[in-house]
C-alpha positions as CSV (number, residue, x, y, z in Angstrom):
1,M,-12.7,94.1,47.5
2,S,-13.4,90.6,46.6
3,S,-11.9,88.1,49.3
4,T,-9.8,86.4,45.4
5,W,-8.7,89.3,44.9
6,R,-7.5,90.4,48.3
7,R,-6.0,87.0,48.8
8,A,-3.9,87.5,45.5
9,M,-3.0,90.8,47.2
10,L,-2.1,89.7,50.4
11,Y,0.4,86.8,48.3
12,L,2.1,89.6,46.5
13,G,3.0,91.2,49.4
14,L,0.6,94.7,48.5
15,G,-2.3,94.7,51.0
16,P,-2.4,96.6,54.9
17,D,-0.1,94.4,57.6
18,E,-2.9,94.1,59.1
19,E,-4.6,91.9,56.8
20,Y,-1.3,90.0,56.7
21,E,-1.9,89.1,60.5
22,D,-5.6,87.3,58.9
23,Y,-3.7,86.2,56.5
24,D,-1.5,84.4,58.6
25,D,-4.2,83.2,61.6
26,Q,-6.1,81.4,58.2
27,D,-3.2,79.5,56.5
28,R,-2.8,78.0,59.7
29,Y,-6.3,77.0,60.7
30,Q,-6.7,75.8,57.5
31,E,-3.6,73.9,58.1
32,R,-4.5,72.2,61.6
33,H,-7.7,71.0,59.6
34,A,-6.5,69.7,55.6
35,G,-6.4,66.5,57.4
36,S,-9.5,65.4,58.6
37,P,-12.0,64.2,55.8
38,S,-15.1,66.6,54.4
39,G,-12.9,69.6,56.2
40,A,-14.1,69.2,59.9
41,P,-11.8,70.3,62.5
42,M,-9.8,67.8,65.0
43,G,-11.8,66.9,67.8
44,S,-15.7,66.9,66.8
45,G,-15.6,63.2,66.1
46,V,-16.5,62.9,62.2
47,G,-13.6,61.2,60.6
48,Q,-11.4,61.0,63.8
49,A,-8.8,58.4,63.8
50,V,-9.3,55.0,65.5
51,P,-6.8,53.6,67.8
52,V,-6.3,49.3,66.7
53,R,-6.0,47.3,69.1
54,P,-3.5,44.4,67.9
55,V,-5.0,41.2,67.6
56,Q,-3.5,38.5,69.9
57,P,-2.2,35.5,68.3
58,V,-4.0,32.5,69.1
59,A,-2.8,29.0,69.8
60,P,-2.7,26.1,68.1
61,E,-5.0,23.5,69.5
62,P,-2.7,20.5,70.7
63,R,-3.2,17.9,68.0
64,A,-3.8,14.8,69.3
65,P,-0.2,12.3,68.3
66,S,-2.0,9.9,65.4
67,V,-2.7,6.5,65.8
68,P,-1.2,3.6,63.2
69,T,-4.0,2.4,61.8
70,G,-1.9,-1.7,60.1
71,P,-0.3,-3.3,62.5
72,V,2.8,-2.5,64.7
73,D,6.1,-3.7,64.8
74,P,6.5,-5.4,68.4
75,Y,10.6,-4.5,67.0
76,P,11.0,-1.0,66.1
77,A,14.4,-0.1,64.0
78,P,16.1,2.6,66.8
79,A,17.2,5.8,65.5
80,G,19.4,6.7,62.8
81,V,18.6,3.1,61.1
82,D,17.1,2.5,58.0
83,D,14.4,0.1,58.8
84,S,14.3,-0.5,55.0
85,V,17.1,-2.8,55.1
86,S,15.4,-6.3,56.6
87,A,17.2,-7.7,59.5
88,I,16.6,-10.5,61.5
89,R,14.8,-10.8,64.3
90,P,14.2,-13.3,67.3
91,I,11.2,-14.6,66.8
92,P,9.5,-15.1,70.6
93,N,8.2,-18.0,72.5
94,D,4.5,-16.6,73.1
95,A,4.4,-16.1,69.0
96,P,0.7,-16.9,67.5
97,N,0.0,-20.3,65.6
98,G,2.5,-21.9,67.4
99,A,5.2,-20.2,65.6
100,G,8.8,-20.6,67.1
101,A,7.5,-23.7,69.3
102,G,9.5,-26.9,69.8
103,V,12.3,-25.3,67.7
104,T,15.3,-25.7,70.5
105,P,19.0,-24.9,69.8
106,L,21.8,-26.4,69.0
107,E,23.8,-27.8,71.8
108,A,27.3,-26.1,72.3
109,G,30.1,-28.8,70.2
110,G,26.5,-30.4,68.3
111,S,27.2,-31.8,64.8
112,A,24.9,-31.2,62.9
113,V,26.4,-33.2,60.1
114,R,24.2,-36.2,59.1
115,P,27.1,-39.1,59.0
116,I,26.6,-41.6,55.1
117,P,25.0,-44.3,55.7
118,A,27.4,-47.7,54.7
119,A,26.4,-49.0,50.9
120,A,24.8,-51.4,50.8
121,K,26.6,-54.7,49.7
122,A,24.8,-57.1,46.9
123,K,25.6,-60.3,45.1
124,P,25.7,-59.4,41.2
125,H,23.5,-60.7,38.9
126,V,24.7,-62.2,36.0
127,V,23.7,-62.3,32.5
128,S,24.9,-63.5,29.1
129,P,22.4,-61.9,26.6
130,H,22.4,-63.8,23.0
131,S,18.9,-60.9,22.1
132,F,18.4,-57.6,23.0
133,T,14.9,-58.9,24.5
134,E,17.0,-59.8,27.3
135,A,17.5,-56.1,28.5
136,Q,14.3,-55.4,29.8
137,D,15.7,-58.5,32.6
138,V,19.1,-56.6,33.3
139,A,16.6,-53.5,33.8
140,D,14.7,-54.7,36.4
141,R,17.3,-56.2,38.0
142,F,19.2,-52.5,38.2
143,K,15.9,-51.1,39.2
144,G,15.7,-53.1,42.1
145,N,18.7,-52.1,43.4
146,Q,20.8,-55.2,42.1
147,P,23.8,-54.9,40.7
148,V,24.2,-56.9,37.0
149,I,27.0,-58.4,35.1
150,I,27.3,-57.8,31.5
151,N,28.5,-61.0,29.7
152,L,29.3,-60.0,25.8
153,Q,32.2,-62.5,25.0
154,G,29.6,-64.5,23.0
155,A,27.1,-61.9,21.9
156,E,27.6,-61.0,17.6
157,R,29.3,-57.9,17.8
158,D,26.3,-55.3,16.5
159,L,24.1,-56.8,19.6
160,A,27.1,-56.1,21.6
161,R,27.1,-52.7,20.8
162,R,23.5,-52.4,21.0
163,L,23.9,-53.6,24.7
164,I,26.3,-51.5,25.9
165,D,24.4,-48.2,24.6
166,F,21.8,-49.2,26.5
167,A,23.2,-49.9,29.4
168,S,25.2,-46.9,29.4
169,G,21.5,-44.9,29.2
170,L,20.4,-47.0,32.2
171,C,23.1,-45.9,34.3
172,Y,23.2,-42.6,33.0
173,G,19.6,-42.1,33.7
174,L,18.9,-43.8,37.8
175,G,22.6,-42.9,39.4
176,G,24.2,-45.6,38.7
177,Q,28.0,-46.2,37.2
178,M,28.8,-48.7,34.6
179,E,32.6,-50.9,35.2
180,R,34.6,-52.8,32.8
181,V,35.4,-55.7,34.4
182,A,36.8,-57.8,31.7
183,D,37.5,-57.9,28.0
184,Q,33.6,-57.8,26.5
185,V,31.9,-57.9,30.4
186,Y,30.2,-55.0,32.7
187,L,29.7,-54.3,35.8
188,L,26.1,-51.9,36.5
189,T,26.1,-51.1,39.7
190,P,23.0,-48.9,41.2
191,S,23.6,-45.7,43.4
192,D,24.5,-47.0,47.7
193,V,25.0,-50.2,46.4
194,E,27.8,-51.5,46.3
195,V,30.0,-55.3,45.4
196,S,32.2,-56.9,47.9
197,D,35.8,-57.8,47.4
198,E,34.4,-61.1,48.0
199,E,32.2,-61.0,45.2
200,R,34.6,-60.4,43.0
201,R,37.4,-62.6,43.4
202,R,33.8,-65.2,42.6
203,L,33.8,-63.0,39.2
204,Q,38.0,-63.2,39.1
205,E,37.7,-67.1,39.0
206,R,35.0,-67.5,37.1
207,G,36.8,-65.6,34.2
208,L,34.0,-62.6,34.8
209,H,36.4,-59.9,36.9
210,D,40.4,-59.4,35.6
211,S,42.5,-59.5,38.6
């Protein structure tokens, strides 16, 4: 009986009892060696699983602290403070190029306000123009920080109007003051210059200044 036919008879339960015992032994043998590659019996050294040792984790090497390449801030901002906001920092006494040297702190109770110098007193120069060419003399006196009295009482109307416009522009351009002190009489005073009360009384006596 061929082995194939005998196996089929045993599987259907039609064979003798001793055949069943051989069949069971053969099945157990095949089940025990079915998982080994190439069908080799376990323990023969062929196709056996090799135990794998776990790979030990390698600790990373400590990195050296980074060194800044740019200039180092001698006054770093405290932790938690945004250093993008500019702050006023004191200049050390040993700063390079003499920065901060020679700076003396203001003493307590000291005043940093400088007193305004008193205006200089000057005698006015009196001009009674008969032509517009005399405006040059008015401008020269005024630029020399001398007050000028323009007496237009005897001048023609058109000439008086031109000289008034000229005097007004002169005072505006040089920061002076134009003042009408009597009828058709004007006082031009440069900046930082003052006409004293005594000089005004003298002009009043000459009819060039109202009381």
